[in-house]
VEXTI-306086 format. One record per residue (C-alpha): residue in three letters; x, y, z. Coordinates in steps of 0.2 Angstrom, whole numbers, padded with zeros to 4 digits, always signed. Layout:
# residues N
ALAXYZ ...
END
This chain:
# residues 335
UNK+0000+0000+0001 UNK+0008+0017-0005 UNK+0006+0025+0011 UNK+0018+0041+0006 UNK+0005+0045-0006 UNK-0010+0044+0006 UNK+0000+0054+0020 UNK+0003+0068+0007 UNK-0015+0069+0002 UNK-0021+0070+0020 UNK-0008+0083+0024 UNK-0014+0093+0008 UNK-0032+0092+0013 UNK-0028+0096+0031 UNK-0019+0113+0024 UNK-0033+0118+0013 UNK-0047+0114+0027 UNK-0037+0126+0038 UNK-0036+0139+0025 UNK-0055+0138+0021 UNK-0060+0138+0040 UNK-0048+0153+0042 UNK-0056+0162+0027 UNK-0074+0159+0035 UNK-0068+0167+0051 UNK-0060+0181+0043 UNK-0077+0185+0033 UNK-0087+0184+0047 UNK-0076+0196+0056 UNK-0076+0208+0041 UNK-0095+0207+0042 UNK-0095+0212+0061 UNK-0083+0227+0057 UNK-0094+0233+0043 UNK-0109+0234+0054 UNK-0101+0240+0071 UNK-0082+0243+0068 UNK-0070+0234+0080 UNK-0082+0229+0093 UNK-0093+0222+0080 UNK-0079+0211+0074 UNK-0077+0205+0092 UNK-0095+0202+0095 UNK-0096+0193+0078 UNK-0082+0180+0083 UNK-0090+0179+0101 UNK-0107+0174+0093 UNK-0098+0160+0082 UNK-0088+0154+0099 UNK-0105+0154+0109 UNK-0115+0145+0093 UNK-0100+0132+0093 UNK-0101+0129+0113 UNK-0121+0128+0112 UNK-0120+0116+0096 UNK-0109+0104+0106 UNK-0123+0101+0119 UNK-0135+0096+0104 UNK-0135+0076+0105 UNK-0132+0068+0087 UNK-0146+0056+0094 UNK-0159+0070+0088 UNK-0153+0069+0071 UNK-0154+0049+0071 UNK-0171+0050+0078 UNK-0177+0062+0065 UNK-0172+0048+0052 UNK-0180+0035+0064 UNK-0164+0026+0066 UNK-0162+0010+0077 UNK-0147+0003+0084 UNK-0139-0013+0076 UNK-0134-0025+0089 UNK-0121-0039+0087 UNK-0136-0051+0088 UNK-0145-0043+0074 UNK-0130-0047+0061 UNK-0115-0053+0069 UNK-0105-0052+0053 UNK-0109-0034+0051 UNK-0105-0030+0069 UNK-0089-0039+0068 UNK-0084-0030+0052 UNK-0088-0012+0059 UNK-0080-0014+0076 UNK-0065-0022+0067 UNK-0063-0006+0057 UNK-0066+0006+0072 UNK-0053-0004+0082 UNK-0041-0001+0067 UNK-0045+0017+0067 UNK-0041+0018+0086 UNK-0058+0026+0090 UNK-0061+0025+0110 UNK-0075+0025+0113 UNK-0082+0014+0100 UNK-0096+0024+0090 UNK-0113+0016+0088 UNK-0120+0008+0072 UNK-0137+0012+0067 UNK-0150+0005+0055 UNK-0162+0017+0045 UNK-0177+0010+0037 UNK-0177+0018+0019 UNK-0175+0012+0001 UNK-0162+0026-0002 UNK-0144+0018-0002 UNK-0135+0029+0010 UNK-0124+0030+0025 UNK-0118+0045+0035 UNK-0107+0048+0052 UNK-0112+0060+0065 UNK-0106+0067+0081 UNK-0089+0064+0089 UNK-0080+0056+0104 UNK-0095+0049+0115 UNK-0108+0054+0104 UNK-0101+0047+0088 UNK-0112+0036+0077 UNK-0112+0028+0059 UNK-0130+0026+0051 UNK-0133+0014+0036 UNK-0149+0013+0026 UNK-0159-0003+0022 UNK-0156+0001+0004 UNK-0138+0001+0006 UNK-0137-0016+0015 UNK-0148-0024+0003 UNK-0138-0016-0012 UNK-0120-0019-0007 UNK-0110-0035-0006 UNK-0098-0037+0010 UNK-0083-0030+0001 UNK-0092-0014-0005 UNK-0101-0012+0012 UNK-0083-0014+0021 UNK-0077+0002+0010 UNK-0093+0012+0014 UNK-0091+0009+0033 UNK-0072+0012+0033 UNK-0075+0028+0024 UNK-0088+0034+0037 UNK-0076+0028+0051 UNK-0064+0039+0043 UNK-0074+0054+0044 UNK-0075+0050+0064 UNK-0057+0047+0066 UNK-0051+0063+0057 UNK-0064+0074+0067 UNK-0073+0079+0050 UNK-0090+0079+0058 UNK-0083+0092+0072 UNK-0074+0102+0059 UNK-0089+0104+0047 UNK-0100+0107+0063 UNK-0088+0122+0066 UNK-0091+0128+0047 UNK-0109+0126+0048 UNK-0110+0138+0064 UNK-0099+0151+0056 UNK-0110+0150+0041 UNK-0126+0153+0051 UNK-0118+0167+0060 UNK-0112+0176+0044 UNK-0130+0173+0037 UNK-0139+0181+0052 UNK-0127+0196+0053 UNK-0129+0199+0034 UNK-0148+0200+0035 UNK-0146+0211+0051 UNK-0135+0223+0041 UNK-0145+0223+0025 UNK-0160+0228+0036 UNK-0150+0242+0044 UNK-0145+0248+0027 UNK-0163+0248+0021 UNK-0170+0259+0035 UNK-0154+0271+0032 UNK-0157+0274+0013 UNK-0161+0292+0017 UNK-0143+0294+0022 UNK-0138+0294+0004 UNK-0147+0311+0002 UNK-0139+0319+0017 UNK-0120+0319+0011 UNK-0115+0300+0015 UNK-0103+0293+0001 UNK-0114+0282-0010 UNK-0099+0271-0016 UNK-0096+0265+0002 UNK-0114+0263+0004 UNK-0116+0252-0010 UNK-0100+0242-0007 UNK-0105+0238+0011 UNK-0123+0232+0004 UNK-0113+0221-0010 UNK-0102+0213+0004 UNK-0117+0210+0016 UNK-0127+0203+0001 UNK-0113+0190-0006 UNK-0106+0185+0011 UNK-0119+0171+0014 UNK-0116+0164-0004 UNK-0097+0165-0001 UNK-0098+0156+0016 UNK-0108+0142+0008 UNK-0096+0140-0006 UNK-0082+0139+0006 UNK-0092+0127+0017 UNK-0095+0116+0001 UNK-0076+0117-0004 UNK-0072+0110+0014 UNK-0084+0096+0013 UNK-0076+0090-0004 UNK-0058+0090+0004 UNK-0064+0081+0018 UNK-0072+0068+0007 UNK-0056+0064-0002 UNK-0046+0063+0015 UNK-0060+0050+0021 UNK-0057+0040+0005 UNK-0038+0038+0009 UNK-0042+0034+0027 UNK-0053+0021+0021 UNK-0040+0012+0011 UNK-0028+0013+0027 UNK-0041+0004+0036 UNK-0046-0010+0023 UNK-0030-0010+0012 UNK-0044-0012-0002 UNK-0046+0003-0014 UNK-0056-0008-0026 UNK-0070-0012-0014 UNK-0074+0006-0011 UNK-0072+0010-0029 UNK-0084-0003-0033 UNK-0097+0005-0020 UNK-0095+0022-0027 UNK-0098+0016-0045 UNK-0114+0006-0040 UNK-0121+0021-0030 UNK-0118+0033-0044 UNK-0127+0021-0055 UNK-0141+0019-0043 UNK-0144+0038-0042 UNK-0147+0040-0061 UNK-0164+0044-0065 UNK-0175+0028-0068 UNK-0189+0037-0078 UNK-0194+0027-0093 UNK-0198+0043-0103 UNK-0181+0050-0098 UNK-0172+0034-0104 UNK-0182+0037-0121 UNK-0180+0055-0124 UNK-0162+0057-0117 UNK-0153+0040-0117 UNK-0136+0041-0108 UNK-0140+0059-0102 UNK-0137+0062-0084 UNK-0141+0079-0073 UNK-0125+0086-0068 UNK-0122+0099-0054 UNK-0110+0112-0054 UNK-0093+0107-0046 UNK-0093+0122-0035 UNK-0111+0117-0028 UNK-0108+0099-0023 UNK-0105+0093-0005 UNK-0095+0078-0012 UNK-0082+0077-0027 UNK-0087+0070-0043 UNK-0089+0051-0041 UNK-0078+0048-0056 UNK-0064+0058-0050 UNK-0065+0049-0033 UNK-0065+0032-0042 UNK-0049+0037-0053 UNK-0040+0042-0038 UNK-0044+0025-0029 UNK-0040+0015-0044 UNK-0023+0024-0046 UNK-0018+0020-0028 UNK-0025+0002-0031 UNK-0014-0001-0046 UNK+0002+0007-0038 UNK-0001-0005-0024 UNK-0003-0020-0036 UNK+0013-0015-0044 UNK+0023-0017-0028 UNK+0017-0035-0027 UNK+0025-0050-0036 UNK+0014-0054-0052 UNK+0012-0071-0045 UNK+0003-0065-0030 UNK-0009-0053-0038 UNK-0028-0058-0037 UNK-0040-0051-0048 UNK-0050-0037-0041 UNK-0067-0045-0041 UNK-0060-0060-0032 UNK-0049-0054-0019 UNK-0059-0054-0003 UNK-0057-0039+0008 UNK-0065-0047+0024 UNK-0070-0065+0028 UNK-0088-0068+0026 UNK-0099-0083+0025 UNK-0106-0079+0009 UNK-0103-0068-0006 UNK-0121-0060-0005 UNK-0126-0046+0005 UNK-0125-0047+0024 UNK-0142-0051+0033 UNK-0148-0041+0047 UNK-0162-0043+0060 UNK-0173-0030+0052 UNK-0181-0040+0038 UNK-0197-0030+0036 UNK-0202-0022+0021 UNK-0198-0004+0020 UNK-0212+0007+0014 UNK-0205+0024+0020 UNK-0199+0034+0006 UNK-0183+0045+0008 UNK-0185+0063+0015 UNK-0173+0076+0011 UNK-0167+0086+0027 UNK-0153+0098+0029 UNK-0144+0094+0046 UNK-0127+0101+0051 UNK-0112+0090+0056 UNK-0119+0076+0045 UNK-0108+0067+0033 UNK-0116+0055+0019 
END
């Protein structure tokens, strides 16, 4: 396994994450200074610190309850529990996070919380779709988010973004009621410049937040390879999730065969799946090239984990899932 490549990637991602967080804090301070001068800057940063401290008191269990999540106990699925806690021990997580089941057909997984409140949730659709090797890659990816404290960092970014948006709205409201000052000698240039800053600040913060999320995803992919030693499994899982996300409407297939809706890269919470797969396969090929040829096992046949069957891992929740997935915006949730 080319650990040097993974360490370089993680160092670069950490550096980029630091720059993005600092940029968001500086933008928040600039908004405060624009409104109330020096003390406005202090108040803005103080509000961000207060929001972070209050956010720490909100239990991730609230998020899990909103998704109707239920804990997966070892007696529900011994193979799944063994796989999950083995990966947690490899990641040196202490205490061990909880594993939860969400009754929805949407194939998805996310991590939430940190330290004592950390948890990983998987959906019914994911468990019924992925084979054990692919499932291991996805679990390792989510566990890497917890090991790298990504949920904590993204919670911090979300708090800063919310405070920035709140102060920007207050500032725009104050400017609206002070329009008369334009006719009493105020400089219209600085007035309009201040308004432009207050109007654009929330959008800039969201763009920085999304860029931070994309960087942490690459870092989690590298961490998953470290935990499993198997880049092919995660690459296969990502490819399967991408294909399942394509529109299944018969009319769309007839009118626009092979066409898929794309979202601008700057507005994505995750990097392009194709780009992630390319990076994973590049690491896998480099790893294979360091092994004698007679020891190389074809990717589709190399078992990443010992399982009794190549089919999906059974769990104790076998009832038919009727609930459709619902879209929710929650902070600190990694899908």
